Each structure stands twice: as C-alpha cells, then as structure tokens.
Short mmCIF file of the C-alpha atoms (twelve columns), coordinates in Angstrom:
data_MODEL
# 
_entry.id   MODEL 
# 
loop_
_atom_site.group_PDB 
_atom_site.id 
_atom_site.type_symbol 
_atom_site.label_atom_id 
_atom_site.label_alt_id 
_atom_site.label_comp_id 
_atom_site.label_asym_id 
_atom_site.label_seq_id 
_atom_site.Cartn_x 
_atom_site.Cartn_y 
_atom_site.Cartn_z 
_atom_site.pdbx_PDB_model_num 
ATOM 1   C CA . MET A 1   -17.897 -17.194 -40.175 1 
ATOM 2   C CA . TRP A 2   -15.419 -18.092 -42.915 1 
ATOM 3   C CA . ARG A 3   -15.752 -21.854 -42.253 1 
ATOM 4   C CA . LYS A 4   -19.546 -21.712 -42.052 1 
ATOM 5   C CA . SER A 5   -19.855 -19.738 -45.297 1 
ATOM 6   C CA . LEU A 6   -17.855 -22.396 -47.131 1 
ATOM 7   C CA . ILE A 7   -19.724 -25.381 -45.678 1 
ATOM 8   C CA . ASP A 8   -23.119 -23.742 -46.280 1 
ATOM 9   C CA . TYR A 9   -22.134 -23.001 -49.881 1 
ATOM 10  C CA . ILE A 10  -20.753 -26.436 -50.746 1 
ATOM 11  C CA . ARG A 11  -23.192 -28.743 -48.903 1 
ATOM 12  C CA . PRO A 12  -26.075 -28.539 -51.424 1 
ATOM 13  C CA . ARG A 13  -23.710 -28.569 -54.401 1 
ATOM 14  C CA . LEU A 14  -22.106 -31.886 -53.475 1 
ATOM 15  C CA . ALA A 15  -25.117 -33.859 -52.199 1 
ATOM 16  C CA . GLY A 16  -23.561 -37.126 -53.352 1 
ATOM 17  C CA . LYS A 17  -23.433 -36.026 -56.986 1 
ATOM 18  C CA . VAL A 18  -19.649 -36.214 -57.423 1 
ATOM 19  C CA . GLU A 19  -17.328 -39.150 -56.810 1 
ATOM 20  C CA . GLY A 20  -14.306 -39.019 -54.527 1 
ATOM 21  C CA . ASP A 21  -13.196 -38.076 -51.055 1 
ATOM 22  C CA . PHE A 22  -12.325 -34.689 -49.529 1 
ATOM 23  C CA . LEU A 23  -8.853  -33.121 -49.499 1 
ATOM 24  C CA . GLU A 24  -7.665  -30.345 -47.194 1 
ATOM 25  C CA . VAL A 25  -4.245  -28.755 -47.670 1 
ATOM 26  C CA . GLY A 26  -3.405  -26.649 -44.609 1 
ATOM 27  C CA . CYS A 27  -5.517  -27.135 -41.504 1 
ATOM 28  C CA . CYS A 28  -4.233  -24.575 -38.984 1 
ATOM 29  C CA . ARG A 29  -5.939  -25.776 -35.759 1 
ATOM 30  C CA . GLY A 30  -8.251  -28.358 -37.353 1 
ATOM 31  C CA . GLU A 31  -11.558 -26.503 -36.951 1 
ATOM 32  C CA . LEU A 32  -12.366 -26.629 -40.681 1 
ATOM 33  C CA . THR A 33  -11.191 -30.259 -40.745 1 
ATOM 34  C CA . LEU A 34  -13.840 -30.998 -38.127 1 
ATOM 35  C CA . ALA A 35  -16.552 -29.325 -40.230 1 
ATOM 36  C CA . LEU A 36  -15.354 -31.116 -43.377 1 
ATOM 37  C CA . SER A 37  -15.478 -34.415 -41.502 1 
ATOM 38  C CA . ALA A 38  -19.122 -33.869 -40.548 1 
ATOM 39  C CA . LEU A 39  -20.060 -33.014 -44.141 1 
ATOM 40  C CA . ALA A 40  -18.020 -35.894 -45.589 1 
ATOM 41  C CA . ALA A 41  -19.659 -38.322 -43.154 1 
ATOM 42  C CA . THR A 42  -23.094 -37.504 -44.607 1 
ATOM 43  C CA . LEU A 43  -21.726 -38.672 -47.987 1 
ATOM 44  C CA . ASN A 44  -19.783 -41.640 -46.559 1 
ATOM 45  C CA . ARG A 45  -16.468 -40.081 -47.646 1 
ATOM 46  C CA . LYS A 46  -13.053 -39.614 -46.047 1 
ATOM 47  C CA . VAL A 47  -11.163 -36.378 -45.467 1 
ATOM 48  C CA . TYR A 48  -7.462  -36.460 -46.293 1 
ATOM 49  C CA . SER A 49  -5.922  -33.544 -44.434 1 
ATOM 50  C CA . PHE A 50  -2.334  -32.315 -44.640 1 
ATOM 51  C CA . ASP A 51  -0.334  -29.681 -42.804 1 
ATOM 52  C CA . VAL A 52  3.423   -29.169 -42.469 1 
ATOM 53  C CA . CYS A 53  2.925   -28.164 -38.796 1 
ATOM 54  C CA . ASN A 54  5.834   -25.740 -38.889 1 
ATOM 55  C CA . VAL A 55  4.572   -22.229 -38.176 1 
ATOM 56  C CA . ASN A 56  7.758   -20.685 -39.584 1 
ATOM 57  C CA . PHE A 57  7.446   -22.527 -42.917 1 
ATOM 58  C CA . ASP A 58  5.223   -19.892 -44.549 1 
ATOM 59  C CA . SER A 59  7.101   -16.603 -44.754 1 
ATOM 60  C CA . SER A 60  4.236   -14.705 -46.412 1 
ATOM 61  C CA . VAL A 61  3.323   -11.258 -45.152 1 
ATOM 62  C CA . ASN A 62  -0.109  -9.698  -45.558 1 
ATOM 63  C CA . ASN A 63  -0.761  -6.156  -46.775 1 
ATOM 64  C CA . LYS A 64  -0.741  -4.876  -43.178 1 
ATOM 65  C CA . GLY A 65  2.763   -6.218  -42.570 1 
ATOM 66  C CA . LEU A 66  1.695   -9.214  -40.449 1 
ATOM 67  C CA . SER A 67  3.761   -12.314 -41.159 1 
ATOM 68  C CA . MET A 68  2.210   -15.776 -41.107 1 
ATOM 69  C CA . PRO A 69  4.439   -16.879 -38.182 1 
ATOM 70  C CA . ALA A 70  3.147   -13.887 -36.170 1 
ATOM 71  C CA . TYR A 71  -0.435  -14.700 -37.199 1 
ATOM 72  C CA . TYR A 72  -0.055  -18.318 -36.034 1 
ATOM 73  C CA . ALA A 73  1.536   -17.177 -32.776 1 
ATOM 74  C CA . GLY A 74  -1.550  -15.032 -32.206 1 
ATOM 75  C CA . LEU A 75  -3.636  -18.198 -32.514 1 
ATOM 76  C CA . GLY A 76  -1.513  -19.896 -29.875 1 
ATOM 77  C CA . LEU A 77  0.221   -22.149 -32.384 1 
ATOM 78  C CA . ASN A 78  3.867   -23.080 -32.500 1 
ATOM 79  C CA . SER A 79  5.769   -25.804 -34.300 1 
ATOM 80  C CA . GLU A 80  5.761   -27.951 -31.173 1 
ATOM 81  C CA . ASN A 81  2.014   -27.874 -30.440 1 
ATOM 82  C CA . GLN A 82  0.247   -27.548 -33.789 1 
ATOM 83  C CA . GLU A 83  0.113   -31.242 -34.689 1 
ATOM 84  C CA . LYS A 84  -1.223  -32.144 -31.226 1 
ATOM 85  C CA . ILE A 85  -3.876  -29.418 -31.443 1 
ATOM 86  C CA . ILE A 86  -5.028  -30.680 -34.857 1 
ATOM 87  C CA . ARG A 87  -5.060  -34.317 -33.761 1 
ATOM 88  C CA . ASP A 88  -6.957  -33.462 -30.565 1 
ATOM 89  C CA . THR A 89  -9.521  -31.452 -32.571 1 
ATOM 90  C CA . VAL A 90  -10.251 -34.319 -34.964 1 
ATOM 91  C CA . SER A 91  -9.735  -37.205 -32.534 1 
ATOM 92  C CA . SER A 92  -13.420 -38.167 -32.663 1 
ATOM 93  C CA . CYS A 93  -13.518 -38.153 -36.481 1 
ATOM 94  C CA . SER A 94  -13.133 -41.688 -37.798 1 
ATOM 95  C CA . ASN A 95  -13.210 -40.485 -41.413 1 
ATOM 96  C CA . VAL A 96  -10.242 -38.072 -41.138 1 
ATOM 97  C CA . VAL A 97  -6.785  -39.158 -42.277 1 
ATOM 98  C CA . PHE A 98  -4.392  -36.464 -41.051 1 
ATOM 99  C CA . THR A 99  -0.777  -36.439 -42.202 1 
ATOM 100 C CA . ARG A 100 1.930   -34.044 -41.116 1 
ATOM 101 C CA . LYS A 101 3.618   -33.357 -44.438 1 
ATOM 102 C CA . ASP A 102 4.806   -30.619 -46.772 1 
ATOM 103 C CA . SER A 103 2.181   -30.431 -49.528 1 
ATOM 104 C CA . ALA A 104 4.941   -30.274 -52.172 1 
ATOM 105 C CA . LYS A 105 5.838   -33.844 -51.161 1 
ATOM 106 C CA . ILE A 106 2.345   -35.314 -51.355 1 
ATOM 107 C CA . VAL A 107 1.860   -38.045 -53.930 1 
ATOM 108 C CA . PHE A 108 -1.501  -39.707 -54.483 1 
ATOM 109 C CA . LYS A 109 -2.238  -42.932 -56.302 1 
ATOM 110 C CA . PRO A 110 -3.352  -42.181 -59.872 1 
ATOM 111 C CA . THR A 111 -6.793  -43.581 -59.016 1 
ATOM 112 C CA . GLN A 112 -7.363  -41.227 -56.035 1 
ATOM 113 C CA . THR A 113 -10.158 -38.760 -56.696 1 
ATOM 114 C CA . PHE A 114 -11.647 -35.911 -54.689 1 
ATOM 115 C CA . CYS A 115 -15.096 -34.389 -54.921 1 
ATOM 116 C CA . PHE A 116 -14.108 -31.426 -52.776 1 
ATOM 117 C CA . VAL A 117 -10.738 -29.813 -52.125 1 
ATOM 118 C CA . VAL A 118 -9.852  -27.021 -49.704 1 
ATOM 119 C CA . ILE A 119 -6.552  -25.199 -50.146 1 
ATOM 120 C CA . ASP A 120 -5.377  -22.972 -47.313 1 
ATOM 121 C CA . GLY A 121 -1.766  -24.030 -46.893 1 
ATOM 122 C CA . CYS A 122 1.411   -22.075 -47.477 1 
ATOM 123 C CA . HIS A 123 0.540   -18.701 -49.014 1 
ATOM 124 C CA . THR A 124 3.603   -18.224 -51.215 1 
ATOM 125 C CA . VAL A 125 3.022   -18.088 -54.965 1 
ATOM 126 C CA . LYS A 126 4.995   -21.318 -55.428 1 
ATOM 127 C CA . TYR A 127 2.781   -23.223 -52.982 1 
ATOM 128 C CA . VAL A 128 -0.537  -21.734 -54.101 1 
ATOM 129 C CA . ARG A 129 0.307   -22.866 -57.649 1 
ATOM 130 C CA . GLY A 130 1.699   -26.238 -56.568 1 
ATOM 131 C CA . ASP A 131 -1.228  -27.051 -54.280 1 
ATOM 132 C CA . PHE A 132 -3.691  -26.128 -57.030 1 
ATOM 133 C CA . LYS A 133 -1.902  -28.289 -59.605 1 
ATOM 134 C CA . LEU A 134 -1.722  -31.307 -57.268 1 
ATOM 135 C CA . ALA A 135 -5.373  -31.068 -56.276 1 
ATOM 136 C CA . TRP A 136 -6.727  -30.199 -59.739 1 
ATOM 137 C CA . LYS A 137 -5.147  -33.337 -61.173 1 
ATOM 138 C CA . HIS A 138 -7.176  -35.472 -58.737 1 
ATOM 139 C CA . LEU A 139 -10.371 -33.399 -58.641 1 
ATOM 140 C CA . SER A 140 -13.279 -35.359 -60.089 1 
ATOM 141 C CA . PRO A 141 -15.174 -33.925 -63.053 1 
ATOM 142 C CA . GLY A 142 -17.917 -31.763 -61.556 1 
ATOM 143 C CA . GLY A 143 -15.962 -31.509 -58.282 1 
ATOM 144 C CA . TYR A 144 -15.239 -28.326 -56.367 1 
ATOM 145 C CA . MET A 145 -12.080 -26.664 -55.130 1 
ATOM 146 C CA . ALA A 146 -12.101 -23.865 -52.542 1 
ATOM 147 C CA . MET A 147 -9.036  -21.657 -52.283 1 
ATOM 148 C CA . HIS A 148 -8.743  -19.383 -49.261 1 
ATOM 149 C CA . ASP A 149 -7.448  -15.803 -48.958 1 
ATOM 150 C CA . TYR A 150 -8.977  -14.723 -52.258 1 
ATOM 151 C CA . LYS A 151 -9.582  -10.948 -52.290 1 
ATOM 152 C CA . GLY A 152 -8.317  -10.894 -48.711 1 
ATOM 153 C CA . ASP A 153 -5.241  -9.327  -47.216 1 
ATOM 154 C CA . MET A 154 -2.725  -11.197 -49.393 1 
ATOM 155 C CA . PRO A 155 -2.957  -9.732  -52.902 1 
ATOM 156 C CA . HIS A 156 -0.339  -12.146 -54.246 1 
ATOM 157 C CA . VAL A 157 -2.668  -15.066 -53.437 1 
ATOM 158 C CA . THR A 158 -5.542  -13.427 -55.344 1 
ATOM 159 C CA . GLU A 159 -3.266  -12.670 -58.324 1 
ATOM 160 C CA . THR A 160 -2.030  -16.271 -58.391 1 
ATOM 161 C CA . ILE A 161 -5.552  -17.709 -58.246 1 
ATOM 162 C CA . ASP A 162 -6.655  -15.366 -61.055 1 
ATOM 163 C CA . LYS A 163 -3.729  -16.535 -63.201 1 
ATOM 164 C CA . LEU A 164 -4.552  -20.190 -62.495 1 
ATOM 165 C CA . LEU A 165 -8.163  -19.603 -63.503 1 
ATOM 166 C CA . LYS A 166 -7.022  -18.114 -66.820 1 
ATOM 167 C CA . GLU A 167 -4.576  -20.974 -67.430 1 
ATOM 168 C CA . HIS A 168 -7.272  -23.591 -66.774 1 
ATOM 169 C CA . LYS A 169 -10.200 -21.678 -68.288 1 
ATOM 170 C CA . SER A 170 -11.183 -24.529 -70.622 1 
ATOM 171 C CA . GLU A 171 -11.435 -26.919 -67.639 1 
ATOM 172 C CA . VAL A 172 -13.426 -24.639 -65.319 1 
ATOM 173 C CA . ASN A 173 -17.216 -24.842 -65.266 1 
ATOM 174 C CA . GLN A 174 -17.631 -21.927 -62.860 1 
ATOM 175 C CA . ALA A 175 -15.650 -19.852 -60.397 1 
ATOM 176 C CA . GLU A 176 -17.278 -17.809 -57.674 1 
ATOM 177 C CA . ALA A 177 -15.885 -15.666 -54.880 1 
ATOM 178 C CA . ILE A 178 -17.901 -16.182 -51.700 1 
ATOM 179 C CA . ALA A 179 -17.859 -14.702 -48.213 1 
ATOM 180 C CA . GLY A 180 -14.877 -15.493 -46.054 1 
ATOM 181 C CA . TRP A 181 -12.220 -14.850 -48.723 1 
ATOM 182 C CA . TRP A 182 -12.992 -18.024 -50.677 1 
ATOM 183 C CA . MET A 183 -12.741 -18.658 -54.394 1 
ATOM 184 C CA . VAL A 184 -14.766 -21.770 -55.202 1 
ATOM 185 C CA . ILE A 185 -14.024 -23.401 -58.542 1 
ATOM 186 C CA . GLN A 186 -16.018 -26.173 -60.163 1 
ATOM 187 C CA . LYS A 187 -14.264 -28.431 -62.635 1 
ATOM 188 C CA . LYS A 188 -16.099 -29.137 -65.868 1 
ATOM 189 C CA . VAL A 189 -17.614 -32.558 -66.288 1 
ATOM 190 C CA . GLU A 190 -16.274 -32.732 -69.834 1 
ATOM 191 C CA . VAL A 191 -13.307 -30.708 -71.035 1 
ATOM 192 C CA . GLU A 192 -13.625 -29.240 -74.529 1 
# 
C-alpha cells in the first residue's frame, strides 16, 4: 500500500518533464527499489540506491516503543542477510546501482542530478536532516522528494521534516502529505 501510493502519485508528475536520475536512501528489503526501477525504466533513468545494511545502526524508537532493530527483525532482516536480500530483489534490474554505504558518507559529483528522491533511511533527526540536505542539493529544479514516516509513528521525523520545509520555504514549490506516511516535496523551478 505505502509503495503503491507513492508510485501512483509520482508517475504522472514526472512523465519525463524533469532531468536526472532517481535516488533512494534506505531500501530495507528492496521492494520499493524494484518499483522505482520499473518507473525509472519508462523514463530511461537509473536508480541510485543506498543502504547501510546494518539493522542496529538506526536506534530510533517509535511512539509504541518499538525500536528499529526490532522492526527489522520482524521483517526477517539482520545485518548478515540484508544486503543479499536487497541484491536478490533487484537482480533483474539493469538500471539499479545499489551501494552498501552510510548515507552520511555519500558524495556525488557536482553534476549529478535527480528528478526523484526517496528518503527512508536512518530515522534519527541527524540523518533525516543530513539525507534531506544531501538530496536537496542534487534535486533538479521541478524535481520531487518523498520523505517517509511523515505523520506516522515517529513524531520526531515529522517535526524534523516540518522544520526543513520552513527552512527551505523559498525553494519549495509544493509539499503534500499523501497516503502511506509520505511527505512529497517539489522543488521550485526558479528560486526567488
């Protein structure tokens, strides 16, 4: 449901109108990566996907007391099998470039641009802010960024996204919360 709502929302809005590839920060088991790959293929774009593949890396706890490591364990993930699960999931996707890496250590060439970015990595305030800043810098004018866990069970993520939206208000064309705990932000074509 949450993956489908995002893909259904973004598909008509991209439609080849914005330059750049796709970026995914945090891919869990790779199911969204697979869906992004299919959408990106229709636009002849690549998907650059990153995950630290360490289920104990994110120490966040939701408002019900469930920690991220416990959540991942419930999905059958551990630090030994996550990378293999992701790679197996996207093995048929020739347009996916998956890298096991801490998003705080990602560096892109200055010329790299993205038309669509998905952020669902580490849920700490530091990483939500850092992932936004990294991606926003490379998001093409008119491009879209989707941030997960907005208005969900991690209030600190929602608060951080709201603060980022205020800080970047002059650069944001629109921001809309959609089903599946997504905040989708469109960057202005021209900044005032």
